N, C-alpha and C positions, 0 to 999 in steps of 0.2 A: 543504503541498505538499512533496514530498520529493526525494530523489536529489541532495543537495547535492554529492556527489562528482562527479557528471556536470557540474555547472556549472563546477567547477574545471578539468576537461579542456576544456570548451567555451570557456572564457575564452581559451585559446590561439588557437582558431579565430576567435573574435570579434575579438580584437586585430588579427589579420591581415586581417580583412575590413572594418574601419571605413573606411579610406581609400577603398577601391573602392566601398563602399556610398554614401558621401557623394556621389561623383561621379555616381552614378546617380539621385539623388533627383529632381532637377528634370525629367529626361527621363522617368522613370517616371511622375511626377505628371501631366505633360501627356498622356502616352499613356493613362493610366487614366481621366482625366477625360473623354476623348473616347470611351472604350469601356466605360463603366460597364455591367455585365451586367444583363440582364433577370432579375429574380427570379421570373418566371412567376406574378405576382399572388399573392404569399403572403398578402395581405390581413391584415396585422398589425392587431391591435385597439389603437388608440391610446387610452390610458387618460385620462379627463378630469381636470379640476382636482383636486388633492388626491392625486395619484399616490402619493406616498411614504407619506403617512399611511394611505392605504387599503390599500396592498399590501405594506408593509415594516415590520419591527420593528428598532429599533436593539438589537443583541444584546450589545455590550460596548463599553467605553471611556468609560463615564460621560458627561460633557458634551462629550467630544471629537467625538462624532457629533451632528449636529443636522439637523432638517428645517425648511426655511425657505420663504418666499414662498408661503404657503398650501399647502404640500405639493408645490410644483413643483420645488424644489431640495433636494438632500441633500448635506451635506459630511461627509467623514471627515478627522480630523486625527491627527497623530502628534507627540508630544513625548518627552522623555527619560524620562518615567514610563510611558507606555503608548501604544498605538495605539487603533484603534477599528474597528467593523464593524457590518454589518446583514445581515438575512436576510429572505426573502420569507415572508409569512404562509401562502401556499399552496404546495403541492407540485404538480409536473407530471410526467406520464408521456408524453413527447414534446411537441414544440412548437418555436416560434422566439421568442427573446427579443432585444430591442434595448435598449441603454442608451447614452446620450450621456455621455461622461466627459471631463473636463479634468484631466490628471494634474498631479502636484506640479511646480511650475516651479522653474527655477534649479538649484542643486546638490542633486540628489535622491539622491546616492550613499547606498547602504545601505538605502534604503527600498524596499518592495514594495507595489504596489497590485494586489489580486486581484479578479477578477470571474468567477464560475463557477457551474456546476450541481454539486450533490453530494447523494447520498443520505445517510441517517443514518450517522454515523461508526461503523465496525465493521470486522470482519475482511475482509468481502467487499464493501466499499462501491464504488459507481460515482461517477465524477466527470468533468467536462468543464471545462477550465481556460483562462482568459486570466490571465496574470500579467505585470505590467509592472515590470521590474527597473530601478531608477533608476540614474543615473550622475552624474558630475561635470559641471559646467556646460560646455556646448559639445559634449559627447559624447552620442550617441543613447541613448534607452531601448532595452532588449532586450525585445521582446514574446515571451513564452514561452507555448506552448500544450502541452497534454498531455491524455491520456485514461486514465482508470482504469476497469477492468472487473473485477468480482469481487475487488477489492483489489489488482489488478496494474496498475501504471502503466508507466513507462519508455518512453513513446511520445512523446518530446518533439520539437517543431519550434520553432525560434526565428527571429525576424525583426527587421530594422530597418525602421522606418516611413519613408515618403516625404514626411513632413511633421513639423512640431513638435507633438507631442501635448499640449504644455503651453500653447500659445498660444491655443487655442480648444477647443470641444467637438467630439468626433468620435464616430461611432456604431460601437459594437462589438456584433456579433450572433453568436449561436450558434443554428444550426438543428439539431435533433435529431429524427430519425424512424427507423422501423425499417430504413431502407435505408442511411442515412449520417448522419454529423455533419459540418457545414460551419461554418467560422469565417469571418466577414465583417468587414471594416473599411470603413466608409462604403459599404456595399453591394457591396464588391469581395471576392470569395472569395479567401482567402489559404491555406486548407487544407481538404482533404476527407479524411475517414476513413470508408471504406466498411465496411459490416458484413462482417467476415471470416467469419462463420458461413455466408454464402452460398457460400463457397469450400470449406467443410468442412475447415478447417485446424486445428480444435480450439481456436481462439482465441475467447473469449467476447466478446459485444457488449453494451453497456448497453441493456437493453430491458425489464427486469422490475421494477427498483426505482425508485419515484418519487423525484424530486429537488427540493430547494429551490434558490433562487437566493441566492447569498452574495456579499458583497464585504467587503474589509478593507484597511486601511492599517497596516503594521507594519514594525518594524525587523529587518533581517537582515544587519547590516553585516559579520558574520563570514564571509559567503560570497557575498552577492548581487552586489556590484560588483567585477569583476575578481578573483574568487576571494577576496574579503575584503581585498584590498590597499588599497582606497579606503574609508575609514570615513565614517560619518555625521557631518556638521558640525552639532552641536547648537546652535551659535549662530544657525543659520537657522531653528530650530524656532519655532512649530509648522509642520509640513509639512501641506499641505491638498490633497485631491483633491475634485472636485465632480462631481455626477451630476444629470442631468435627462432628461426625455422618455423615460421607460421605456415600453415597449410589449410586449405578449405575445399570441401566438396559439398556443394549445396546449391540451392535454388536462389538465384539473385533476383531481387525484386526491383521492378522499374516503376517509379512514381509517374513517369510520363504516360505509360500505357496501362498502369494499374494491373500488371500481369507479372507472373513469375517466369523465369527462364526454363523451368521444368514443365514438361508436358504431362497430361494425365497418365499416359502410359509409363512414365518414369517411375511412378509410385508402385508399380508392380514389377519393374525390371531392374531399377538401380538399387543395389544392396543398401546404400546408406539411407534410402528413403523407406525401406521396409524392415530394417533390422530390428530385432528384439534379442535379448539374451537367450541363448539356448540353455538347456538344463545344466550342462557342464559349467558354462560361464556363470550361471546364476549360483551354482553351488560354491564356486570359488569366491564370488562376491560375498555370499553369506559367511563363509569362513573368515574372510578378511574383516567383515563387520563385527564378528564375535570378538576378535582380538583388538580392533583399532577404532571402532565407533565409540565415541564418548558421549554422544547425545542424539536422541531420536524423538522428534516431536510426537510420533505416534504412541510413545509410551510415557509422555510427560503430562501428568495430571495438572501441573501448574499452567500449562499453555491454554487450557480450556477455561481457566478462571479469569473473568473480566472484572476489573475494578468498577464499582458503580460510577466513579468519576469519569470513566472513559467514554461514557455515552454523552456526546455533546448536545443531543436533543434535550436532555434534561436541564441543562444549564444555560444554553445559548439560544438567542433568537436572531435570525437573519433580518436585517433592517432595511437594506437597500441593495440595488443592483439588478433588478428585473431578471432573475434566473442566473446571474453570473456568480452568485454564491450558492453552494450546494452542500447538503449532507450526503455522505456516502457510507457504505459498509455498515448499514444499520446505525448510523450516528457515531461510529468510531472515528470518522474522518470528516473534515470540513475543508472545502476549498473556496478561495476567493479568486475571481478573475477580473482582468482589466482588458478592455478593447478600446478602439478609438471613439466609442460612443459613451462608455461609462465604466466606472469601477464598481466596487461592491464592498459590503461591510456587515458586521454583526455586533451585537452587544449581549452582555449577560442579562439573564432574567432577574437576578438579585442585585441589590446594592450592598456594599460592604463598608463598615467602619473599622478599619485595620484588618490585616490578613496576610497570608502568604499565598501567592497566586503563581501557579506554574502552567506553562503551555509549551508544547513541542511544536516547532514551526520549521518548515522547509521552504526557503525563499525562492523567488522567481529565478530560474537558471538562465544561463546565456547572457545575451545583451539585455540587461534590465535598466539601461540608462533612462532617466526621466521618471521612473516609477518609484513610488514610496509605499512600503508596507508598514503600517502603524499598528502597535499593540500597546494599550495603555489603560490606566484607570483615570476616570474623570467624573467630577460632579457637574452641575449645570449652573448657568447664570453668569453675569458679568464679573462676579468675584469668585469664580469657580476655582477648585483645586484640581491638579492633574499630575500624574506620574507617567512619563513617556519612555517607551522604546520606539524608535523610528529607524527603518532600514532604507537607506538611500541607495538606489540601484546604480549600476555603472556599466560601462561597455565590457564585452567579454574579455576575461583575463585580468581585469582590474577589480580590486576588492570593493565590496559594499562598505559604506560608512554607517556604522551603528551610532545613532544619535540619541542621547538621553537628555531629559529635561525635567524640571520640577516647577510647577506653578502653585503658588499659594495666594489665595484671595485675588485671583486674576492676574497676578504678576509672575512672569517667567524669567527669561534671561539667565537661566542657570544651566547652560548647556555643557555637557562633556561628550566628546566624540571619540570613537575607537575604530580601528580595523581589527577583525577577528583573526584568530590563529588557526582557522580551518575554513573550508569552503562551505558556507551556510546553505548552499543550494544543492549539495551532493546528498545530504541526508537530513533527518530531523535533528534538531538540537533544542535543549530546554532553556527557555528564557523565563526568569523568575523575578518577581517583585515582592519583597518582604516590607511591610509597612506596619510599624507598631508605634506606640507613643514616644519612643526615644529616637527612632531612626528609620530611614528608608534604605534598603540594600538592593541594588540591581545585581543579578547573578546570571551567568551563562554556563550551563552544564555544571551547576553547583559552585562555580568559581565566581567569587564576588569581583565585580569590575568597578563598582562605585558605591560610596556610602554618603548619604545626606543626613546629617544629624539634626535633631531638634535643637535649634539655637535661639529659642525665644529669649533666653537670658541675656543675649547681646542685641536684642531688637529685631531679629529676623523672624518673619512669620513662619509658622509650621502648619502642617496639614493634620489637624486633629479634631475638627468639628463637623466637617461635611462628609456624609457617606458618598461613595463613588461606585459607579458601574465599571465593568470591564468592556472595552471596545477594541475592535480591530477593523482595519480598512486597507484596501489596495486601490491606489488612485494615481492619476497622472499629475506630475508637478515638474514637467520638463522646462518650465520657465525659471526654475531655481535649483532643482534637486541635485543635478549632476554637473559639477564644476561650475556652479553658479549659473546654470542655464545654458552653458556653451554647447553641451552635448544633448541633443534632442532624442525623444522617444522614436525608435524605429518601429513603426506600426506594421511593417511587413512581418515582424516577429510575433504579433498578437494572435491569440489572446495570451496575456501574461498571467501565470497562475502561481499562487502560494498555497501551501497545504498546512493544516493544523490537526493536531491530535493530542490525546492524553492531557486534557485540561484537568486541573486539580485545584479546587478552592476549599478542600476539606478543613484546612486550618485557617479559617476566616470568620469574622463576626458579621453575620447577615443582619442587615438593617431593615426593620419592618415596623410600620406604624409608630415611628418616633422612638424606637428602642432597639438595642442590639441584642442578638442572641447570646452574646458573651455576658451580658448583665445578669442573666439568670442561670448561667452555666458555671460550674466550678472550674476555675482556671488551673486545672491539674494536667499532668502528663504532657502530651504534645502541645496542647493549646497554651499552657503556661510557658512552655519553652519558646514558642515563637513570639508570644506577646512581650517577652523580655529579652529576646535574642539579640546578641551583639556579635561582632566578628572577633573570633578568638585569635590567638597569636599565629597559629598555622595558616588560617585564612587571611590574616593581615599580610602575611608574606606573599600569598598568591595575589592579593589585591595590588600590592606594590609591584609585583612582576608584570601584571597586566598593564598598569598605568605607566610603568617605565618603558615597556616594549610596544604597546599597542594604542596608547592614548595619543590622539592627534590634535585635540583641542580641549582646553580647559578655561572656562570663563574666569576662573580665579587667577589666571596669569595673563589675561588680555588687557594690557595697559591702555591700548588705544581705545578700547571700548569703555573703560571706566577711568577716564583721566582724573577724576576728582576722588578716586579711591574705590576699592573693591567693595562688594556687598559685605555686610558684617560677618556672615558665616565663614567667609574665606580666611579670616584670621584665626579660626579654630583648628 
């Protein structure tokens, strides 16, 4: 689920709203209990015993997700190694789904519980979201809703609930038909999104792509709670969310016949397929929104402001792949794909001599074994310099290996490898390289994971004379990438796709005609800050945390590789 920058702005609004929202809780609760809307006999099909065994598959998280009580209860858990998730066995093209959920209790800051419809991940996917953003004890969850159509989202509405969603189970429902999408909480409508195509506004509506039901519990402490200010308290792990009483009334999609289980006549006779809110229900919804809505994209001027750096057309050139690399959404998104014939890649239009480079990337999901997604800075020639992020894919359920390396004057062999503390395929995360005359810092979601210092004073070469471009590629390396080549690429899963957005090289020295843009610019403000930036004490603590818990290889401790002594910078 994306648009993390919106959450940061929204946090200001939420903070100002908490006090007022709390004072409204009891009043709203009593009003709503006495005026629960009539859902016009949507006749949901209550699934018999064995609900979860019959209708869902645990998709990731190893034993952190479990089905209990003869299939009547499902739990997801999150610890400091991984979260977990499940998905429906069937796909739907319209329908109403209900799920009772009890959210993570106590201090849930940094955690996110999701429950949503989504089509197959791709450039033009559709999606209908419930997301529950945890908070510190005593503060309310933020209930986040969104709609994606043809790959375009940014239609967020957020709410505080009028009850404690961790004390007991509550029913969260999504109704989706050709006329509208309606979100319900305990049968109370909280949001309606009407089909905008009926108004001929040129805005697409999700109506052609079948979607599965998904749910996950994962860690997003870098942005989820008060813009990342409140972190996950891992001493309270595992965090657990529980699910029961799933029901569905909808049109099941068959990929074999490419048809729906619903007949054309059903759309005029079955209530669930023609329902819209009536005047009374819509008035109740508006009343609830006045008291408990804390964010609405339709009133947010910030959401219409696009940073100049967000347009990838401006800075990036696709270099290979014969159509497998694509710009989407007017240049806001770029995807690379790999099939059994070829991969794809891009490079920056500019060269840089020092800079801070950010890119948000969502990696190949599912079975990515044998694939490598590379994102790096590099010069050219036999004595080239290079600064690498490489993501080595793995079989489903196993983590990616994040491989980092530094080349100076053609010499590399400075690898450090990591496993990440989140699923890098579930959403976009920011991967940053800061390169200045004193050091190179690799960061993930602003957390430093590696520092490579200028060690010329002990005889180690540093990267300080060759300008470099930014490159990225998605390619097949199943002869070595996954478990030394033991696990091969499963081409039945192709095409494999990685997505990129929010590239930012504003704080970088552009190299042109033998000179740097920083030579003639005053090194003040942000530019001076990154040109001299180092890791402060607080970030050093985060760096040590990452390296203690997630580093799986360090060249400076590989005695077998360097029997005559480690490279000189290892002693610093």
